[in-house]
Phi, psi and omega in degrees: 000323180295317180297323180295319179295322178297321179296318179299318180296319181296314178298321182295316178297319180297317179296324178295316180296317180297318179297319179296318180295317180298326182292340181244355188274345180253123177230093189306141173275133181259121180165175184288137176259355174232121185224173175252146177303133181091348179293149170248114186239143177273144174225144183214167178246145177280349180269117179236161181142198181275068182236164169254144186239125178249107182257144171219144177233119177262123188091006179200183180235123179266135177231143181114182180206173181084202185285358179215147178218169171249141179240125173265116187271141177272212185232049186260005179074317176229155179204176179216146169244124179242151181218134172235124180252130181236151176272186184294339178268010180069018175278142179288123178271315179196164177223163178204155177218129178238119175282137185234135174261125183256116181272146179296140176268134178294149180235076179297150182217111186281129175230133180271160176287338178204142170229157178238153179235142182265133174078004181207200181289158180288136180274154173253175185299328181289350183273009181299134175244129190296336184266003182239150173287150177271129177277140176215146180276143175291160184059040183227136171275132177227135174261126178254133184233152167228152182307135182269129179237133179301131178091349180275151171242156188226146172223142185239144174232125181244131173239158182105180182281097187205156173238135181200164175253132181306136182230142173246011178262187183275010177216159178211143177259129183233133175250111181279127191250357180192159183286160181136204182245151178205188179204157175235129176228135175235138175243122179251129175244117185275181185297338179271002180085005178280145189240134173230147184229137170230139179220139176227146175273153184232131172255116183269111186270133180295137177277161174288177180237101180284139179196142173208160172225194179212163174294332169283097188306124179299141176246115184053038177085358183252134176265124179258135184213168178259161175300134179064011179279126175294120180259126178273113177261131187246117179286126177238022183291155178220164180284340186064222178265010181265197181281166182302153178293144183245314185208167177219159174213127172265132170243114193274352179086000178240028179076010177246154180222161175219137181217171179180183181236149172282153016274010175298160182283133177267002175301145186212160175238135180213147177229160183240130183279348181226146175291157179148188180251130183232145175257116180260128180245136168245118180250120178245147183229137179263183185291344175268008179067025171272142187238156171217153184230136174239139186233136170227152176267136175245123178255115187253130178289159180275356179240153182285159177256185180290146175257159179232127182254159178078025176285129176199172174291142183233164174272160174303138177067014178291146175250117187229142179255135180237157177210168177229149175262357181277142177156184179197172182303332182257015186293142172244120183258143177218111179257141170221156178222156173238138184065035176191179179221140180281131179261103180095217189286137176247012184237027179243175178283351178237141179218146177245134185234136168257116185276155180279195184261352178233156184229183000279162171268158178227129176242134185231138178227132170237141179234122178237166177089008181238135173284136177087006174240126180296134183277351178293129182298150172259125179240137183225140173288141170237103180296134176248119181290131176253155184287348181221065179299147184278136172264127179254144182150168184291139175261333177252116185234166179251154175299133181090355183273146174245133189229141174269139175236146191221140170244151187310138176289354173293340177280117182294152179272080174226336178202053178265131178227124177264144175232128181245154182287156176295149179096357176244166182245120176268120184246029176213174174295153180242003184237132176056043175226148177275341184232141172228161177235128183238136176248135183255077185275330189285127178288348180269350180286128182248310181200165179181173182246137172260125184237139174231131176250145181211152182211148186212136171260134188263112173284146176086355181287147177285348176234156180283078187256150172211157185204169179187198180177181180224137178233000000 
């Protein structure tokens, strides 16, 4: 019985000690138990005094010391904050553990409906590189998207020269209105209140400036022409403040098109087989694949106009005779020229012209007083060969680069010969062509001259003339 009583006393004393320890062993951690990945949250202890605090964060990183710390949470879905408080004798005063639920943070990723690339092929939206700005053409609508998640809300911030409507969805439409720099930022807040941000810089590339006129001088913006009359369209487009021009396309309004690449001439001739109203578009594109369009209206008569025969390339100071088959007994003829002078009568069906030393020349004929002949004048270019035609193409090139060079199409293809410097590779024909392509592969090539020789015999001249030159 004595031993049993001693056991009861021992158990009673242990329970008292355990109860006393339990009353001081728990020191709750104060802080959020639900967080977002990437959040930095403060945690603290209600026990203060001359104690040492041992903090640990599982699923995150704790920084700081004393009764409070900050925890940067990772993306482990669950985590824990533990605390051990010790007195000056290193005895444990209390401990605590807080379970934490880590919610996924949204990761928005901005993708445009279109991107452009300079000097190479056009990039698509999947080609975004996080360390590079996205190129976009000015005067262009672009839709920017980020993945859409149920329950998320979105806010967008646009900087730069742009017009847009505020959006709270996962996409926004932006119209870039001028060249320069800008940025797109989206903030996504998911259903758990977690926030993610994506931002990209934008380089707004200047577009080219499309423009054209015609030898049929526009009246109030409208070009008037006759049925089946060749209309000379003159390209006046420029690069503006953007990159050099790369290509062009004419859309004639009659379901036909004509295209090509610079540095070749975009001047063109087109005629219409039926009378009516046509919208002519010239679309030019620069090396960054930015485009611009210029439009003019062409009003075509239902009857044909006068024709002009013996049109060809001429030499400087050449004397050439032209004629027309259009007319009637009461016809009144009126010839005019630019960059030349009429020799003799200008009111007959035949005219003789002495051309000047620079070109191009222009010869114009109007015929009035006849039924069934369009009164709109017919104007035609007459190319005049100069002794030093200009070669167009890059003068400063890089090793490994291939470049196109062009001489005016006014030079007829009958005796053109190109000469290239040693150390380069010619990958096209060099005879009787207006364009050649040269590749600069050799690392030892420093400089050289591209030379083109040309010669021409003039059909229809009143004198046996021929001419040429070197560029």
